[in-house]
Gaussian input, Z-matrix of N, CA and C with variables (Angstrom, degrees):
# hf/3-21g

backbone

0 1
 N
 C     1     B1
 C     2     B2     1     A1
 N     3     B3     2     A2     1     D1
 C     4     B4     3     A3     2     D2
 C     5     B5     4     A4     3     D3
 N     6     B6     5     A5     4     D4
 C     7     B7     6     A6     5     D5
 C     8     B8     7     A7     6     D6
 N     9     B9     8     A8     7     D7
 C    10    B10     9     A9     8     D8
 C    11    B11    10    A10     9     D9
 N    12    B12    11    A11    10    D10
 C    13    B13    12    A12    11    D11
 C    14    B14    13    A13    12    D12
 N    15    B15    14    A14    13    D13
 C    16    B16    15    A15    14    D14
 C    17    B17    16    A16    15    D15
 N    18    B18    17    A17    16    D16
 C    19    B19    18    A18    17    D17
 C    20    B20    19    A19    18    D18
 N    21    B21    20    A20    19    D19
 C    22    B22    21    A21    20    D20
 C    23    B23    22    A22    21    D21
 N    24    B24    23    A23    22    D22
 C    25    B25    24    A24    23    D23
 C    26    B26    25    A25    24    D24
 N    27    B27    26    A26    25    D25
 C    28    B28    27    A27    26    D26
 C    29    B29    28    A28    27    D27
 N    30    B30    29    A29    28    D28
 C    31    B31    30    A30    29    D29
 C    32    B32    31    A31    30    D30
 N    33    B33    32    A32    31    D31
 C    34    B34    33    A33    32    D32
 C    35    B35    34    A34    33    D33
 N    36    B36    35    A35    34    D34
 C    37    B37    36    A36    35    D35
 C    38    B38    37    A37    36    D36
 N    39    B39    38    A38    37    D37
 C    40    B40    39    A39    38    D38
 C    41    B41    40    A40    39    D39
 N    42    B42    41    A41    40    D40
 C    43    B43    42    A42    41    D41
 C    44    B44    43    A43    42    D42
 N    45    B45    44    A44    43    D43
 C    46    B46    45    A45    44    D44
 C    47    B47    46    A46    45    D45
 N    48    B48    47    A47    46    D46
 C    49    B49    48    A48    47    D47
 C    50    B50    49    A49    48    D48
 N    51    B51    50    A50    49    D49
 C    52    B52    51    A51    50    D50
 C    53    B53    52    A52    51    D51
 N    54    B54    53    A53    52    D52
 C    55    B55    54    A54    53    D53
 C    56    B56    55    A55    54    D54
 N    57    B57    56    A56    55    D55
 C    58    B58    57    A57    56    D56
 C    59    B59    58    A58    57    D57
 N    60    B60    59    A59    58    D58
 C    61    B61    60    A60    59    D59
 C    62    B62    61    A61    60    D60
 N    63    B63    62    A62    61    D61
 C    64    B64    63    A63    62    D62
 C    65    B65    64    A64    63    D63
 N    66    B66    65    A65    64    D64
 C    67    B67    66    A66    65    D65
 C    68    B68    67    A67    66    D66
 N    69    B69    68    A68    67    D67
 C    70    B70    69    A69    68    D68
 C    71    B71    70    A70    69    D69
 N    72    B72    71    A71    70    D70
 C    73    B73    72    A72    71    D71
 C    74    B74    73    A73    72    D72
 N    75    B75    74    A74    73    D73
 C    76    B76    75    A75    74    D74
 C    77    B77    76    A76    75    D75
 N    78    B78    77    A77    76    D76
 C    79    B79    78    A78    77    D77
 C    80    B80    79    A79    78    D78
 N    81    B81    80    A80    79    D79
 C    82    B82    81    A81    80    D80
 C    83    B83    82    A82    81    D81
 N    84    B84    83    A83    82    D82
 C    85    B85    84    A84    83    D83
 C    86    B86    85    A85    84    D84
 N    87    B87    86    A86    85    D85
 C    88    B88    87    A87    86    D86
 C    89    B89    88    A88    87    D87
 N    90    B90    89    A89    88    D88
 C    91    B91    90    A90    89    D89
 C    92    B92    91    A91    90    D90
 N    93    B93    92    A92    91    D91
 C    94    B94    93    A93    92    D92
 C    95    B95    94    A94    93    D93
 N    96    B96    95    A95    94    D94
 C    97    B97    96    A96    95    D95
 C    98    B98    97    A97    96    D96
 N    99    B99    98    A98    97    D97
 C   100   B100    99    A99    98    D98
 C   101   B101   100   A100    99    D99
 N   102   B102   101   A101   100   D100
 C   103   B103   102   A102   101   D101
 C   104   B104   103   A103   102   D102
 N   105   B105   104   A104   103   D103
 C   106   B106   105   A105   104   D104
 C   107   B107   106   A106   105   D105
 N   108   B108   107   A107   106   D106
 C   109   B109   108   A108   107   D107
 C   110   B110   109   A109   108   D108
 N   111   B111   110   A110   109   D109
 C   112   B112   111   A111   110   D110
 C   113   B113   112   A112   111   D111
 N   114   B114   113   A113   112   D112
 C   115   B115   114   A114   113   D113
 C   116   B116   115   A115   114   D114
 N   117   B117   116   A116   115   D115
 C   118   B118   117   A117   116   D116
 C   119   B119   118   A118   117   D117
 N   120   B120   119   A119   118   D118
 C   121   B121   120   A120   119   D119
 C   122   B122   121   A121   120   D120
 N   123   B123   122   A122   121   D121
 C   124   B124   123   A123   122   D122
 C   125   B125   124   A124   123   D123
 N   126   B126   125   A125   124   D124
 C   127   B127   126   A126   125   D125
 C   128   B128   127   A127   126   D126
 N   129   B129   128   A128   127   D127
 C   130   B130   129   A129   128   D128
 C   131   B131   130   A130   129   D129
 N   132   B132   131   A131   130   D130
 C   133   B133   132   A132   131   D131
 C   134   B134   133   A133   132   D132
 N   135   B135   134   A134   133   D133
 C   136   B136   135   A135   134   D134
 C   137   B137   136   A136   135   D135
 N   138   B138   137   A137   136   D136
 C   139   B139   138   A138   137   D137
 C   140   B140   139   A139   138   D138
 N   141   B141   140   A140   139   D139
 C   142   B142   141   A141   140   D140
 C   143   B143   142   A142   141   D141
 N   144   B144   143   A143   142   D142
 C   145   B145   144   A144   143   D143
 C   146   B146   145   A145   144   D144
 N   147   B147   146   A146   145   D145
 C   148   B148   147   A147   146   D146
 C   149   B149   148   A148   147   D147
 N   150   B150   149   A149   148   D148
 C   151   B151   150   A150   149   D149
 C   152   B152   151   A151   150   D150
 N   153   B153   152   A152   151   D151
 C   154   B154   153   A153   152   D152
 C   155   B155   154   A154   153   D153
 N   156   B156   155   A155   154   D154
 C   157   B157   156   A156   155   D155
 C   158   B158   157   A157   156   D156
 N   159   B159   158   A158   157   D157
 C   160   B160   159   A159   158   D158
 C   161   B161   160   A160   159   D159
 N   162   B162   161   A161   160   D160
 C   163   B163   162   A162   161   D161
 C   164   B164   163   A163   162   D162
 N   165   B165   164   A164   163   D163
 C   166   B166   165   A165   164   D164
 C   167   B167   166   A166   165   D165
 N   168   B168   167   A167   166   D166
 C   169   B169   168   A168   167   D167
 C   170   B170   169   A169   168   D168
 N   171   B171   170   A170   169   D169
 C   172   B172   171   A171   170   D170
 C   173   B173   172   A172   171   D171
 N   174   B174   173   A173   172   D172
 C   175   B175   174   A174   173   D173
 C   176   B176   175   A175   174   D174
 N   177   B177   176   A176   175   D175
 C   178   B178   177   A177   176   D176
 C   179   B179   178   A178   177   D177
 N   180   B180   179   A179   178   D178
 C   181   B181   180   A180   179   D179
 C   182   B182   181   A181   180   D180
 N   183   B183   182   A182   181   D181
 C   184   B184   183   A183   182   D182
 C   185   B185   184   A184   183   D183
 N   186   B186   185   A185   184   D184
 C   187   B187   186   A186   185   D185
 C   188   B188   187   A187   186   D186
 N   189   B189   188   A188   187   D187
 C   190   B190   189   A189   188   D188
 C   191   B191   190   A190   189   D189
 N   192   B192   191   A191   190   D190
 C   193   B193   192   A192   191   D191
 C   194   B194   193   A193   192   D192
 N   195   B195   194   A194   193   D193
 C   196   B196   195   A195   194   D194
 C   197   B197   196   A196   195   D195
 N   198   B198   197   A197   196   D196
 C   199   B199   198   A198   197   D197
 C   200   B200   199   A199   198   D198
 N   201   B201   200   A200   199   D199
 C   202   B202   201   A201   200   D200
 C   203   B203   202   A202   201   D201
 N   204   B204   203   A203   202   D202
 C   205   B205   204   A204   203   D203
 C   206   B206   205   A205   204   D204
 N   207   B207   206   A206   205   D205
 C   208   B208   207   A207   206   D206
 C   209   B209   208   A208   207   D207
 N   210   B210   209   A209   208   D208
 C   211   B211   210   A210   209   D209
 C   212   B212   211   A211   210   D210
 N   213   B213   212   A212   211   D211
 C   214   B214   213   A213   212   D212
 C   215   B215   214   A214   213   D213
 N   216   B216   215   A215   214   D214
 C   217   B217   216   A216   215   D215
 C   218   B218   217   A217   216   D216
 N   219   B219   218   A218   217   D217
 C   220   B220   219   A219   218   D218
 C   221   B221   220   A220   219   D219
 N   222   B222   221   A221   220   D220
 C   223   B223   222   A222   221   D221
 C   224   B224   223   A223   222   D222
 N   225   B225   224   A224   223   D223
 C   226   B226   225   A225   224   D224
 C   227   B227   226   A226   225   D225
 N   228   B228   227   A227   226   D226
 C   229   B229   228   A228   227   D227
 C   230   B230   229   A229   228   D228
 N   231   B231   230   A230   229   D229
 C   232   B232   231   A231   230   D230
 C   233   B233   232   A232   231   D231
 N   234   B234   233   A233   232   D232
 C   235   B235   234   A234   233   D233
 C   236   B236   235   A235   234   D234
 N   237   B237   236   A236   235   D235
 C   238   B238   237   A237   236   D236
 C   239   B239   238   A238   237   D237
 N   240   B240   239   A239   238   D238
 C   241   B241   240   A240   239   D239
 C   242   B242   241   A241   240   D240
 N   243   B243   242   A242   241   D241
 C   244   B244   243   A243   242   D242
 C   245   B245   244   A244   243   D243
 N   246   B246   245   A245   244   D244
 C   247   B247   246   A246   245   D245
 C   248   B248   247   A247   246   D246
 N   249   B249   248   A248   247   D247
 C   250   B250   249   A249   248   D248
 C   251   B251   250   A250   249   D249
 N   252   B252   251   A251   250   D250
 C   253   B253   252   A252   251   D251
 C   254   B254   253   A253   252   D252
 N   255   B255   254   A254   253   D253
 C   256   B256   255   A255   254   D254
 C   257   B257   256   A256   255   D255
 N   258   B258   257   A257   256   D256
 C   259   B259   258   A258   257   D257
 C   260   B260   259   A259   258   D258
 N   261   B261   260   A260   259   D259
 C   262   B262   261   A261   260   D260
 C   263   B263   262   A262   261   D261
 N   264   B264   263   A263   262   D262
 C   265   B265   264   A264   263   D263
 C   266   B266   265   A265   264   D264
 N   267   B267   266   A266   265   D265
 C   268   B268   267   A267   266   D266
 C   269   B269   268   A268   267   D267
 N   270   B270   269   A269   268   D268
 C   271   B271   270   A270   269   D269
 C   272   B272   271   A271   270   D270
 N   273   B273   272   A272   271   D271
 C   274   B274   273   A273   272   D272
 C   275   B275   274   A274   273   D273
 N   276   B276   275   A275   274   D274
 C   277   B277   276   A276   275   D275
 C   278   B278   277   A277   276   D276
 N   279   B279   278   A278   277   D277
 C   280   B280   279   A279   278   D278
 C   281   B281   280   A280   279   D279

   B1=1.4738
   B2=1.5357
   B3=1.2962
   B4=1.4814
   B5=1.5319
   B6=1.2945
   B7=1.4894
   B8=1.4869
   B9=1.2714
   B10=1.4407
   B11=1.5157
   B12=1.3839
   B13=1.4476
   B14=1.5169
   B15=1.3445
   B16=1.4558
   B17=1.5614
   B18=1.2822
   B19=1.5145
   B20=1.5222
   B21=1.3402
   B22=1.4713
   B23=1.5388
   B24=1.2814
   B25=1.4618
   B26=1.5270
   B27=1.3216
   B28=1.4912
   B29=1.5175
   B30=1.3563
   B31=1.4801
   B32=1.5060
   B33=1.3241
   B34=1.4396
   B35=1.5418
   B36=1.3629
   B37=1.4667
   B38=1.5154
   B39=1.3639
   B40=1.4292
   B41=1.5179
   B42=1.3755
   B43=1.4607
   B44=1.5185
   B45=1.3285
   B46=1.5085
   B47=1.5209
   B48=1.3264
   B49=1.4770
   B50=1.5376
   B51=1.3327
   B52=1.4525
   B53=1.5395
   B54=1.3040
   B55=1.5058
   B56=1.5005
   B57=1.2928
   B58=1.4856
   B59=1.5125
   B60=1.3494
   B61=1.4279
   B62=1.5453
   B63=1.3488
   B64=1.4335
   B65=1.5438
   B66=1.4080
   B67=1.4328
   B68=1.4800
   B69=1.3230
   B70=1.4449
   B71=1.5235
   B72=1.3351
   B73=1.4714
   B74=1.4738
   B75=1.3351
   B76=1.4458
   B77=1.5707
   B78=1.2822
   B79=1.4649
   B80=1.5038
   B81=1.2916
   B82=1.4532
   B83=1.5627
   B84=1.3193
   B85=1.4476
   B86=1.4936
   B87=1.2946
   B88=1.4485
   B89=1.5615
   B90=1.3006
   B91=1.4721
   B92=1.5284
   B93=1.3078
   B94=1.4386
   B95=1.4569
   B96=1.3309
   B97=1.4125
   B98=1.5735
   B99=1.3199
   B100=1.4662
   B101=1.5254
   B102=1.2811
   B103=1.4367
   B104=1.5006
   B105=1.3436
   B106=1.4027
   B107=1.4699
   B108=1.3241
   B109=1.4839
   B110=1.5450
   B111=1.3654
   B112=1.4491
   B113=1.5000
   B114=1.3303
   B115=1.4334
   B116=1.5123
   B117=1.3200
   B118=1.4281
   B119=1.5698
   B120=1.3208
   B121=1.4500
   B122=1.5414
   B123=1.3280
   B124=1.5138
   B125=1.4683
   B126=1.2837
   B127=1.5407
   B128=1.5730
   B129=1.2963
   B130=1.4919
   B131=1.5567
   B132=1.3438
   B133=1.4825
   B134=1.5360
   B135=1.3199
   B136=1.4772
   B137=1.5124
   B138=1.3275
   B139=1.4791
   B140=1.5305
   B141=1.3595
   B142=1.4316
   B143=1.4996
   B144=1.3185
   B145=1.4898
   B146=1.4828
   B147=1.3441
   B148=1.4490
   B149=1.5279
   B150=1.2775
   B151=1.5274
   B152=1.5276
   B153=1.3285
   B154=1.4475
   B155=1.5152
   B156=1.2948
   B157=1.4773
   B158=1.4951
   B159=1.2768
   B160=1.5295
   B161=1.4551
   B162=1.3537
   B163=1.4694
   B164=1.5033
   B165=1.3241
   B166=1.5014
   B167=1.5224
   B168=1.3373
   B169=1.4674
   B170=1.5469
   B171=1.3198
   B172=1.4540
   B173=1.5541
   B174=1.3558
   B175=1.4355
   B176=1.5664
   B177=1.3539
   B178=1.4575
   B179=1.5188
   B180=1.3728
   B181=1.4871
   B182=1.5096
   B183=1.3056
   B184=1.5004
   B185=1.5364
   B186=1.3652
   B187=1.4796
   B188=1.5335
   B189=1.3229
   B190=1.4250
   B191=1.5319
   B192=1.3387
   B193=1.4805
   B194=1.5051
   B195=1.2844
   B196=1.4489
   B197=1.5136
   B198=1.3475
   B199=1.4522
   B200=1.5797
   B201=1.3115
   B202=1.4676
   B203=1.5476
   B204=1.3314
   B205=1.4981
   B206=1.5358
   B207=1.2934
   B208=1.4640
   B209=1.5787
   B210=1.3000
   B211=1.4563
   B212=1.5156
   B213=1.3774
   B214=1.4782
   B215=1.5348
   B216=1.2960
   B217=1.4949
   B218=1.5324
   B219=1.3381
   B220=1.4603
   B221=1.4872
   B222=1.3210
   B223=1.4425
   B224=1.5007
   B225=1.3636
   B226=1.4701
   B227=1.5394
   B228=1.3150
   B229=1.4274
   B230=1.5351
   B231=1.3848
   B232=1.4051
   B233=1.5213
   B234=1.3201
   B235=1.4820
   B236=1.4822
   B237=1.3162
   B238=1.4349
   B239=1.4688
   B240=1.3137
   B241=1.4630
   B242=1.4783
   B243=1.3762
   B244=1.4823
   B245=1.4927
   B246=1.3351
   B247=1.4772
   B248=1.5406
   B249=1.3056
   B250=1.4502
   B251=1.4937
   B252=1.3113
   B253=1.5130
   B254=1.4863
   B255=1.3393
   B256=1.4835
   B257=1.4699
   B258=1.2791
   B259=1.4849
   B260=1.5094
   B261=1.3241
   B262=1.4534
   B263=1.5338
   B264=1.3161
   B265=1.4244
   B266=1.5296
   B267=1.3139
   B268=1.4723
   B269=1.4896
   B270=1.3073
   B271=1.4528
   B272=1.5240
   B273=1.2982
   B274=1.4179
   B275=1.4889
   B276=1.3398
   B277=1.4561
   B278=1.4948
   B279=1.3053
   B280=1.4986
   B281=1.4338
   A1=107.95
   A2=114.27
   A3=122.24
   A4=106.33
   A5=116.51
   A6=122.49
   A7=111.49
   A8=114.83
   A9=123.66
   A10=107.25
   A11=114.08
   A12=119.00
   A13=107.42
   A14=114.31
   A15=121.45
   A16=107.34
   A17=118.40
   A18=122.35
   A19=107.15
   A20=112.68
   A21=122.44
   A22=112.16
   A23=118.09
   A24=122.60
   A25=106.03
   A26=112.13
   A27=117.12
   A28=110.16
   A29=113.67
   A30=116.34
   A31=111.87
   A32=117.22
   A33=122.96
   A34=109.22
   A35=114.87
   A36=119.04
   A37=110.62
   A38=119.55
   A39=122.20
   A40=112.28
   A41=117.35
   A42=121.24
   A43=110.06
   A44=117.62
   A45=121.86
   A46=110.21
   A47=117.90
   A48=122.56
   A49=112.31
   A50=122.79
   A51=116.36
   A52=114.08
   A53=118.18
   A54=118.78
   A55=109.90
   A56=116.76
   A57=119.19
   A58=112.07
   A59=118.78
   A60=123.84
   A61=110.75
   A62=115.62
   A63=119.71
   A64=114.91
   A65=116.14
   A66=122.47
   A67=111.37
   A68=122.19
   A69=125.98
   A70=112.94
   A71=116.96
   A72=118.48
   A73=112.61
   A74=118.72
   A75=123.45
   A76=107.77
   A77=115.94
   A78=119.88
   A79=111.31
   A80=119.91
   A81=124.95
   A82=106.22
   A83=119.55
   A84=123.03
   A85=110.97
   A86=118.72
   A87=122.42
   A88=112.28
   A89=116.87
   A90=121.27
   A91=117.34
   A92=117.99
   A93=119.01
   A94=112.89
   A95=119.24
   A96=125.41
   A97=112.44
   A98=113.24
   A99=117.47
   A100=111.07
   A101=119.03
   A102=120.84
   A103=112.63
   A104=115.98
   A105=124.19
   A106=114.49
   A107=116.56
   A108=122.69
   A109=107.16
   A110=116.37
   A111=121.73
   A112=111.47
   A113=116.80
   A114=124.61
   A115=108.35
   A116=117.76
   A117=119.29
   A118=109.68
   A119=118.30
   A120=120.81
   A121=111.68
   A122=116.63
   A123=117.69
   A124=110.47
   A125=117.13
   A126=119.58
   A127=104.24
   A128=116.36
   A129=120.91
   A130=115.90
   A131=116.35
   A132=119.86
   A133=110.38
   A134=117.60
   A135=121.44
   A136=108.75
   A137=114.26
   A138=120.30
   A139=107.53
   A140=114.57
   A141=119.73
   A142=106.75
   A143=114.45
   A144=121.70
   A145=107.45
   A146=116.37
   A147=120.75
   A148=108.57
   A149=113.18
   A150=120.46
   A151=108.54
   A152=115.37
   A153=118.58
   A154=107.80
   A155=115.85
   A156=122.25
   A157=110.64
   A158=119.21
   A159=121.62
   A160=113.47
   A161=119.15
   A162=121.77
   A163=110.84
   A164=115.12
   A165=120.61
   A166=112.52
   A167=116.62
   A168=117.90
   A169=112.47
   A170=117.11
   A171=120.19
   A172=110.01
   A173=115.54
   A174=120.96
   A175=110.95
   A176=115.33
   A177=118.57
   A178=111.46
   A179=115.50
   A180=119.61
   A181=110.18
   A182=116.20
   A183=120.94
   A184=111.94
   A185=115.00
   A186=117.36
   A187=110.96
   A188=118.95
   A189=120.93
   A190=112.79
   A191=117.16
   A192=118.85
   A193=113.12
   A194=117.70
   A195=125.92
   A196=109.22
   A197=116.84
   A198=121.10
   A199=109.58
   A200=114.59
   A201=118.52
   A202=110.55
   A203=116.20
   A204=116.74
   A205=110.91
   A206=118.75
   A207=124.24
   A208=109.83
   A209=114.81
   A210=118.91
   A211=112.75
   A212=116.17
   A213=117.24
   A214=112.49
   A215=114.76
   A216=120.14
   A217=110.45
   A218=116.83
   A219=121.24
   A220=114.18
   A221=118.84
   A222=125.95
   A223=111.48
   A224=117.98
   A225=119.88
   A226=113.89
   A227=118.13
   A228=120.22
   A229=107.62
   A230=115.63
   A231=119.79
   A232=118.61
   A233=115.76
   A234=124.04
   A235=109.32
   A236=117.48
   A237=121.99
   A238=110.70
   A239=121.92
   A240=122.60
   A241=110.52
   A242=113.24
   A243=120.23
   A244=105.29
   A245=115.94
   A246=123.27
   A247=108.58
   A248=116.90
   A249=120.98
   A250=107.08
   A251=113.98
   A252=120.55
   A253=107.08
   A254=114.38
   A255=120.72
   A256=112.91
   A257=115.12
   A258=122.64
   A259=108.75
   A260=116.96
   A261=119.30
   A262=108.88
   A263=116.64
   A264=123.69
   A265=112.60
   A266=114.83
   A267=120.09
   A268=109.90
   A269=117.01
   A270=124.24
   A271=108.27
   A272=118.73
   A273=124.28
   A274=110.84
   A275=120.46
   A276=121.87
   A277=112.17
   A278=116.32
   A279=124.09
   A280=111.77
   D1=138.70
   D2=178.64
   D3=-94.90
   D4=141.56
   D5=170.60
   D6=-128.76
   D7=152.65
   D8=176.29
   D9=-121.81
   D10=117.24
   D11=177.75
   D12=-104.45
   D13=128.83
   D14=-176.31
   D15=-118.97
   D16=126.60
   D17=174.63
   D18=-109.77
   D19=115.67
   D20=177.95
   D21=-111.28
   D22=143.22
   D23=161.61
   D24=-113.43
   D25=127.41
   D26=-176.42
   D27=-120.91
   D28=158.29
   D29=-179.95
   D30=-71.41
   D31=-39.25
   D32=-173.61
   D33=-153.44
   D34=110.62
   D35=-175.76
   D36=-54.53
   D37=-46.93
   D38=-175.28
   D39=-58.62
   D40=-34.36
   D41=179.15
   D42=-81.40
   D43=-30.40
   D44=-177.96
   D45=-73.05
   D46=-41.96
   D47=-171.50
   D48=-54.55
   D49=-49.61
   D50=178.60
   D51=-60.10
   D52=-31.92
   D53=176.43
   D54=-66.03
   D55=-41.01
   D56=178.35
   D57=-64.77
   D58=-42.21
   D59=178.08
   D60=-62.84
   D61=-36.88
   D62=-178.50
   D63=-75.62
   D64=-5.97
   D65=178.93
   D66=-99.47
   D67=2.76
   D68=-176.81
   D69=-59.50
   D70=-39.85
   D71=179.06
   D72=-68.79
   D73=-35.30
   D74=178.83
   D75=-65.72
   D76=-44.18
   D77=177.50
   D78=-60.36
   D79=-44.74
   D80=-176.23
   D81=-67.68
   D82=-42.41
   D83=-179.78
   D84=-63.09
   D85=-23.43
   D86=-179.07
   D87=-98.29
   D88=6.55
   D89=174.06
   D90=109.13
   D91=1.72
   D92=177.63
   D93=-69.09
   D94=140.56
   D95=178.90
   D96=-106.07
   D97=15.31
   D98=-178.72
   D99=93.30
   D100=-178.51
   D101=179.05
   D102=170.72
   D103=-141.26
   D104=-174.37
   D105=-130.20
   D106=149.00
   D107=177.42
   D108=-120.42
   D109=130.10
   D110=178.87
   D111=-127.43
   D112=150.10
   D113=170.27
   D114=-114.19
   D115=140.90
   D116=175.32
   D117=-77.41
   D118=126.12
   D119=-166.24
   D120=-61.40
   D121=-33.67
   D122=-177.01
   D123=-94.74
   D124=1.56
   D125=-178.07
   D126=-149.39
   D127=77.25
   D128=-171.95
   D129=-64.17
   D130=-10.50
   D131=175.16
   D132=-96.50
   D133=9.42
   D134=171.70
   D135=-105.35
   D136=125.48
   D137=-168.59
   D138=-120.53
   D139=140.30
   D140=170.29
   D141=-122.17
   D142=131.61
   D143=178.39
   D144=-119.08
   D145=127.38
   D146=176.75
   D147=-119.45
   D148=113.59
   D149=-173.66
   D150=-117.11
   D151=137.86
   D152=169.80
   D153=-83.58
   D154=145.32
   D155=-177.52
   D156=-132.74
   D157=149.80
   D158=-179.08
   D159=-89.21
   D160=-14.83
   D161=-173.46
   D162=-158.45
   D163=129.31
   D164=-177.16
   D165=-59.38
   D166=-44.52
   D167=-177.90
   D168=-66.04
   D169=-35.88
   D170=178.00
   D171=-65.87
   D172=-38.63
   D173=178.07
   D174=-65.81
   D175=-40.63
   D176=178.08
   D177=-64.65
   D178=-44.08
   D179=178.78
   D180=-60.07
   D181=-42.72
   D182=178.36
   D183=-56.35
   D184=-46.66
   D185=-176.97
   D186=-68.43
   D187=-21.22
   D188=-178.84
   D189=-101.89
   D190=8.59
   D191=-174.45
   D192=-80.63
   D193=149.40
   D194=175.37
   D195=-61.57
   D196=-40.12
   D197=-178.61
   D198=-57.03
   D199=-44.82
   D200=-177.66
   D201=-68.22
   D202=-40.85
   D203=178.67
   D204=-64.01
   D205=-42.13
   D206=179.26
   D207=-64.54
   D208=-45.33
   D209=179.77
   D210=-63.78
   D211=-39.52
   D212=176.04
   D213=-65.32
   D214=-41.82
   D215=177.25
   D216=-57.30
   D217=-50.37
   D218=178.87
   D219=-60.42
   D220=-34.55
   D221=-176.02
   D222=-79.81
   D223=-19.25
   D224=178.01
   D225=99.20
   D226=26.28
   D227=172.58
   D228=-66.71
   D229=123.06
   D230=-170.75
   D231=-92.56
   D232=-18.72
   D233=179.36
   D234=-134.55
   D235=147.60
   D236=175.25
   D237=-48.01
   D238=124.99
   D239=-177.50
   D240=-72.51
   D241=161.37
   D242=175.52
   D243=-108.95
   D244=134.18
   D245=179.70
   D246=-114.81
   D247=133.66
   D248=175.18
   D249=-129.85
   D250=130.08
   D251=175.74
   D252=-98.93
   D253=121.99
   D254=-173.37
   D255=-118.88
   D256=132.16
   D257=175.16
   D258=-100.57
   D259=123.45
   D260=179.94
   D261=-73.08
   D262=124.84
   D263=-178.34
   D264=-96.36
   D265=-45.06
   D266=175.83
   D267=-165.79
   D268=153.79
   D269=175.40
   D270=-86.48
   D271=128.08
   D272=179.24
   D273=-83.97
   D274=126.49
   D275=-176.34
   D276=-65.93
   D277=159.09
   D278=177.09
   D279=-66.39

């Protein structure tokens, strides 16, 4: 399974979150299978998003899309995000 990890710094989480939620259909249309949203406990305006993806090239195109850049700008992303494309190697047991 392929994952896309996105690290965002935002001006205000409460203002950013509705923009993120409103982008779910665009993510899905580009191949996202959903995932997880995290906040860094000591820096609540730093966000990590871990999304499952069905295809590496679709994920790469999504991260380079004008739609995503405009959506991030509207939502208040304050710094250029970092994108990491992750290949699941194995599940670590509990």
